Backbone bond lengths (Angstrom), bond angles and torsions (degrees), N, CA, C in turn:
res aa  C-N    CA-C-N  psi(-1)  N-CA   C-N-CA  omega(-1)  CA-C   N-CA-C  phi
1 M - - - 1.427 - - 1.518 110.82 -
2 K 1.295 115.94 -35.38 1.489 117.64 179.46 1.528 112.53 -65.98
3 R 1.280 116.36 -29.67 1.480 118.30 176.28 1.506 110.74 -67.09
4 Y 1.349 118.98 -40.14 1.416 120.16 175.87 1.526 113.28 -69.74
5 A 1.262 118.09 -33.62 1.467 121.16 176.38 1.555 110.41 -66.01
6 K 1.346 115.31 -42.91 1.499 116.94 174.49 1.507 111.35 -62.38
7 N 1.282 117.75 -40.63 1.453 120.84 -179.56 1.546 109.11 -61.04
8 G 1.357 114.71 -47.01 1.444 118.99 -178.93 1.527 113.09 -61.60
9 R 1.365 113.78 -39.47 1.479 118.55 177.50 1.506 112.35 -64.99
10 R 1.350 115.35 -42.38 1.466 119.40 -178.97 1.503 110.18 -66.13
11 Y 1.322 116.30 -46.50 1.494 119.37 179.79 1.494 110.43 -62.36
12 S 1.292 119.21 -40.68 1.483 122.88 179.82 1.484 112.55 -63.41
13 L 1.324 116.53 -45.32 1.478 121.95 178.53 1.524 110.46 -65.92
14 G 1.277 117.99 -43.19 1.513 121.94 178.44 1.480 110.22 -63.13
15 Y 1.353 117.84 -48.06 1.462 121.16 -179.77 1.552 111.73 -62.49
16 S 1.320 116.20 -42.82 1.447 121.37 179.46 1.504 111.55 -60.78
17 L 1.371 115.74 -47.78 1.445 118.78 178.63 1.499 112.47 -61.25
18 Y 1.377 114.88 -44.79 1.463 116.95 178.12 1.459 113.50 -57.85
19 C 1.341 117.94 -45.80 1.495 121.39 -176.80 1.514 111.48 -65.71
20 F 1.347 119.54 -44.21 1.467 119.32 -179.46 1.503 112.04 -67.83
21 I 1.346 116.96 -42.53 1.467 117.43 -179.37 1.495 111.34 -66.10
22 S 1.329 116.49 -44.36 1.462 118.30 -177.14 1.596 112.06 -66.95
23 A 1.338 115.76 -34.62 1.474 119.08 176.03 1.518 109.15 -66.03
24 F 1.369 117.45 -43.85 1.459 117.34 178.71 1.541 113.70 -66.40
25 L 1.339 115.69 -38.64 1.490 115.18 177.94 1.508 112.68 -70.34
26 F 1.291 118.58 -30.85 1.436 120.92 173.69 1.513 112.20 -65.18
27 L 1.313 116.57 -40.95 1.472 119.71 176.94 1.506 110.89 -68.61
28 C 1.348 118.95 -30.73 1.419 120.00 -175.81 1.521 110.40 -76.73
29 M 1.282 119.46 -7.58 1.469 119.47 172.35 1.479 113.47 -61.05
30 S 1.324 117.42 -24.19 1.466 120.79 176.77 1.529 112.71 -69.46
31 L 1.346 116.18 -17.43 1.484 119.63 179.50 1.475 111.88 -84.27
32 I 1.312 120.44 -11.40 1.472 121.58 -176.48 1.546 113.64 -60.08
33 P 1.320 120.83 -44.87 1.483 117.63 179.97 1.530 112.26 -66.13
34 P 1.316 122.56 -42.31 1.487 118.88 176.04 1.496 113.44 -62.84
35 L 1.315 117.30 -36.95 1.462 121.96 178.15 1.523 112.21 -66.51
36 L 1.355 114.70 -40.02 1.455 118.57 177.38 1.496 113.37 -69.29
37 D 1.338 116.13 -29.43 1.465 119.49 175.73 1.504 111.13 -65.31
38 I 1.319 118.49 -28.12 1.455 125.17 178.67 1.522 110.79 -80.98
39 V 1.341 115.96 -48.12 1.454 123.20 -173.18 1.549 108.89 -77.68
40 L 1.320 117.24 -53.97 1.504 122.59 -176.39 1.531 106.91 -121.04
41 P 1.286 120.73 78.78 1.465 119.79 -176.21 1.525 109.83 -70.13
42 L 1.331 110.21 149.38 1.468 120.86 174.34 1.537 106.10 -112.63
43 N 1.323 113.90 175.62 1.483 119.55 177.59 1.527 109.58 -68.10
44 E 1.262 117.76 -21.47 1.489 119.12 -179.26 1.559 105.19 -134.37
45 S 1.340 112.71 161.24 1.427 117.75 179.78 1.537 111.72 -73.73
46 R 1.288 115.71 150.48 1.443 119.34 176.65 1.575 108.11 -78.73
47 P 1.325 114.62 153.69 1.497 116.55 179.52 1.526 110.05 -66.99
48 I 1.285 116.89 147.27 1.461 124.53 -179.65 1.543 105.66 -79.63
49 L 1.336 116.12 131.95 1.459 121.58 173.22 1.543 108.83 -97.99
50 P 1.337 117.98 107.09 1.402 118.03 179.85 1.530 111.63 -66.35
51 V 1.337 117.83 149.73 1.446 122.53 179.26 1.546 107.91 -63.50
52 H 1.241 117.56 -49.23 1.482 122.41 175.64 1.574 104.56 -146.74
53 P 1.328 114.86 149.41 1.440 117.15 -179.48 1.508 113.51 -67.01
54 G 1.272 115.65 127.28 1.484 120.34 178.92 1.515 108.40 -170.34
55 Y 1.333 114.87 158.68 1.404 120.72 -179.72 1.522 107.90 -115.89
56 Y 1.322 116.45 119.24 1.460 120.85 -176.90 1.514 113.66 -102.22
57 F 1.310 117.80 4.03 1.470 121.76 179.14 1.550 111.53 65.74
58 V 1.332 117.92 22.38 1.458 123.64 175.62 1.573 106.96 -134.90
59 D 1.321 113.54 169.75 1.462 118.65 175.56 1.522 109.19 -71.96
60 E 1.328 118.32 122.07 1.442 121.06 -177.31 1.528 112.80 -69.77
61 K 1.321 118.44 -31.17 1.431 120.34 178.52 1.540 111.58 -69.64
62 E 1.307 115.90 -42.72 1.460 119.50 -179.00 1.500 114.35 -70.01
63 Y 1.345 116.68 -38.33 1.466 122.06 -176.94 1.534 112.41 -108.92
64 F 1.340 116.68 30.31 1.427 121.54 -177.28 1.537 111.95 -58.32
65 F 1.349 116.67 -47.90 1.474 117.37 -174.40 1.510 112.58 -70.66
66 Y 1.351 118.23 -30.79 1.453 122.24 175.30 1.531 108.76 -65.72
67 I 1.286 117.22 -45.48 1.494 121.81 178.65 1.487 109.01 -62.54
68 F 1.377 115.10 -42.75 1.492 118.75 -179.96 1.479 112.08 -61.18
69 W 1.344 120.93 -48.04 1.429 122.44 -177.84 1.569 110.51 -68.43
70 H 1.306 116.79 -33.25 1.446 119.09 174.12 1.537 111.04 -61.71
71 A 1.321 115.82 -42.38 1.476 120.87 179.89 1.534 110.00 -67.39
72 V 1.321 117.69 -38.82 1.507 119.99 177.84 1.490 111.00 -61.43
73 V 1.335 114.75 -45.53 1.506 116.94 -178.39 1.531 109.85 -66.21
74 V 1.282 117.19 -44.59 1.485 120.81 -176.99 1.513 111.16 -64.67
75 W 1.322 117.01 -42.33 1.480 119.04 -178.72 1.512 111.56 -72.38
76 E 1.315 118.15 -33.08 1.491 120.15 176.53 1.545 109.16 -67.85
77 I 1.356 118.10 -35.67 1.453 117.50 177.53 1.551 109.95 -69.11
78 A 1.312 116.61 -41.65 1.472 120.61 176.65 1.532 110.24 -60.33
79 V 1.332 118.57 -44.82 1.435 119.93 -179.69 1.514 110.35 -67.07
80 T 1.326 118.95 -27.64 1.459 121.28 177.59 1.525 109.88 -63.01
81 G 1.328 117.44 -44.48 1.475 120.99 176.39 1.504 113.07 -61.44
82 I 1.291 115.86 -43.77 1.470 118.32 -178.16 1.550 110.57 -69.60
83 V 1.310 116.16 -39.47 1.491 118.78 178.04 1.478 110.43 -64.60
84 A 1.381 118.18 -43.35 1.417 120.79 -178.42 1.537 110.39 -59.83
85 H 1.293 117.97 -41.39 1.465 122.68 178.90 1.520 110.59 -63.66
86 D 1.319 115.34 -48.39 1.460 120.20 -177.64 1.488 113.97 -66.27
87 C 1.369 116.99 -38.50 1.481 122.35 177.75 1.508 110.37 -66.60
88 M 1.353 118.29 -37.35 1.465 121.31 178.01 1.509 110.21 -65.50
89 L 1.332 116.61 -42.82 1.447 120.63 175.65 1.486 111.54 -61.09
90 L 1.293 118.44 -42.01 1.497 122.04 178.87 1.517 110.87 -66.13
91 T 1.360 116.50 -37.55 1.463 118.56 176.90 1.514 111.24 -65.60
92 Y 1.324 117.73 -40.55 1.461 123.30 176.79 1.530 110.51 -57.73
93 I 1.340 114.33 -47.32 1.465 120.00 -178.06 1.512 111.25 -62.60
94 E 1.358 117.30 -42.46 1.456 120.40 178.51 1.553 110.59 -66.77
95 H 1.323 116.86 -33.76 1.475 120.22 178.93 1.545 108.58 -68.26
96 V 1.295 118.07 -41.59 1.476 121.03 179.37 1.520 108.36 -64.41
97 C 1.306 117.18 -41.33 1.467 120.23 -179.38 1.550 109.14 -62.31
98 S 1.320 117.46 -39.88 1.432 120.59 -178.90 1.581 111.32 -68.74
99 I 1.315 113.02 -37.24 1.498 117.27 175.99 1.523 109.71 -64.25
100 F 1.305 118.78 -40.52 1.493 120.16 178.12 1.523 108.73 -67.92
101 A 1.291 118.78 -36.36 1.467 118.15 178.85 1.519 109.39 -66.64
102 L 1.272 116.22 -39.18 1.491 122.14 176.68 1.524 110.27 -62.13
103 G 1.366 115.63 -41.03 1.427 119.36 177.99 1.498 114.20 -59.97
104 G 1.292 117.87 -24.98 1.485 123.63 177.98 1.498 111.55 -64.32
105 F 1.357 116.98 -22.99 1.469 120.99 177.26 1.515 113.16 -91.88
106 A 1.319 118.27 9.39 1.443 121.05 -177.16 1.534 112.91 -59.43
107 Q 1.340 117.30 -41.34 1.433 120.89 179.15 1.519 112.74 -62.99
108 L 1.323 115.35 -40.47 1.496 121.07 179.02 1.534 108.90 -65.22
109 I 1.334 116.48 -43.86 1.444 120.34 178.77 1.543 110.91 -63.28
110 E 1.326 116.71 -42.93 1.464 121.52 -179.81 1.515 110.13 -63.79
111 D 1.329 119.44 -41.92 1.412 123.94 179.81 1.544 111.89 -64.07
112 T 1.337 114.00 -38.39 1.460 119.45 -177.69 1.493 111.52 -70.83
113 F 1.324 119.71 -39.38 1.451 120.29 -173.21 1.493 114.66 -106.44
114 S 1.314 120.78 5.33 1.472 119.82 -176.79 1.520 111.88 -68.66
115 I 1.323 121.90 -38.16 1.433 122.73 178.35 1.507 113.86 -65.74
116 T 1.303 116.37 -44.47 1.467 120.57 179.29 1.510 109.93 -67.01
117 L 1.305 119.00 -38.83 1.489 119.85 179.59 1.519 108.30 -67.86
118 A 1.346 121.68 -38.02 1.450 122.26 177.56 1.499 111.56 -62.56
119 L 1.360 117.10 -42.42 1.465 119.89 177.50 1.468 111.27 -64.50
120 Q 1.317 122.19 -40.27 1.437 126.06 177.67 1.578 110.85 -61.15
121 I 1.335 116.11 -42.69 1.448 118.41 -179.07 1.504 109.98 -66.95
122 A 1.306 117.79 -41.09 1.479 122.88 179.41 1.503 109.70 -62.51
123 L 1.316 117.47 -48.33 1.489 120.74 179.82 1.522 111.52 -63.81
124 N 1.347 118.82 -39.56 1.462 120.25 178.72 1.528 110.38 -65.89
125 T 1.298 117.67 -37.78 1.483 120.60 178.90 1.518 109.96 -61.19
126 V 1.354 116.12 -46.76 1.442 120.38 -177.85 1.540 110.02 -64.74
127 M 1.364 117.68 -41.89 1.440 120.01 -178.59 1.509 114.33 -69.24
128 I 1.328 117.19 -36.62 1.506 121.45 174.92 1.532 109.62 -65.33
129 S 1.356 117.84 -37.26 1.439 119.40 179.62 1.525 112.23 -67.76
130 I 1.302 116.07 -41.36 1.446 121.33 176.09 1.539 111.04 -61.94
131 T 1.352 116.07 -44.74 1.427 119.06 -178.42 1.564 111.60 -66.74
132 L 1.311 116.77 -35.50 1.474 119.24 177.92 1.517 109.09 -69.81
133 L 1.323 119.70 -36.29 1.477 121.49 175.74 1.484 111.67 -63.08
134 Q 1.308 117.75 -43.19 1.473 122.54 177.12 1.522 111.26 -62.05
135 V 1.341 117.83 -42.13 1.435 121.55 178.48 1.530 109.13 -61.46
136 R 1.276 116.93 -44.59 1.468 121.23 179.76 1.508 113.91 -60.62
137 I 1.336 114.44 -43.30 1.485 119.15 177.41 1.488 109.65 -67.50
138 Y 1.309 118.82 -40.34 1.464 122.03 -175.67 1.535 111.41 -71.53
139 L 1.281 119.54 -27.62 1.475 122.81 -177.94 1.525 109.98 -69.38
140 L 1.298 118.76 -18.13 1.471 120.36 179.81 1.541 110.32 -80.09
141 S 1.317 120.37 -9.81 1.441 121.18 -179.36 1.513 112.13 -84.53
142 Q 1.331 117.87 171.81 1.475 123.65 -175.07 1.524 111.92 -74.82
143 D 1.308 119.44 -31.11 1.443 123.67 -174.86 1.508 112.66 -86.21
144 S 1.292 118.46 7.64 1.493 118.68 -171.25 1.538 110.59 -67.38
145 I 1.327 118.94 -38.34 1.455 119.20 178.89 1.509 113.48 -61.31
146 R 1.330 114.23 -41.41 1.480 119.80 -179.62 1.519 110.00 -63.68
147 H 1.317 118.84 -39.23 1.473 121.87 -179.19 1.524 111.20 -73.36
148 V 1.344 117.07 -35.39 1.446 121.60 176.44 1.497 108.90 -63.99
149 L 1.326 117.93 -46.50 1.467 120.75 179.52 1.515 111.90 -62.47
150 Y 1.339 115.74 -41.48 1.445 121.26 177.34 1.519 112.74 -60.37
151 T 1.319 117.20 -42.03 1.446 123.21 178.01 1.506 112.23 -67.72
152 A 1.326 116.26 -38.02 1.469 121.99 178.62 1.508 111.84 -66.39
153 V 1.343 116.51 -35.21 1.483 119.91 178.04 1.490 110.54 -66.86
154 I 1.305 116.19 -39.91 1.513 118.43 -177.01 1.457 106.51 -73.77
């Protein structure tokens, strides 16, 4: 089971890292035109690539970096929810696989404990029979109603 738990942890961490890094890199593609304007300037500015289409009621050129960081934070929060759901599903799948692997040892467990379980069942049957015989003998006495009521109260 520990092997499956380690696999689930490794897959979850790898998947989380991949999702967060790829989301951040995808969002950083909006920074390419402003960076190229600094590194390789043209006679005119390159058009701004918005992270996602939306109208913020402000000038997009003037507030580009504020809009960009807002988009980064919002998308990382959204990716967090998606990654949490997917990692939980992955953990459930690994847990089920470990249970099935454990079920493969069912015959070994049954062979190991079958003799002791048979002895316990035989001893319990004998003890219950003796106890019922004692109850039957004791119910013929005068104090039986008092003991039955005392036992019922407890």
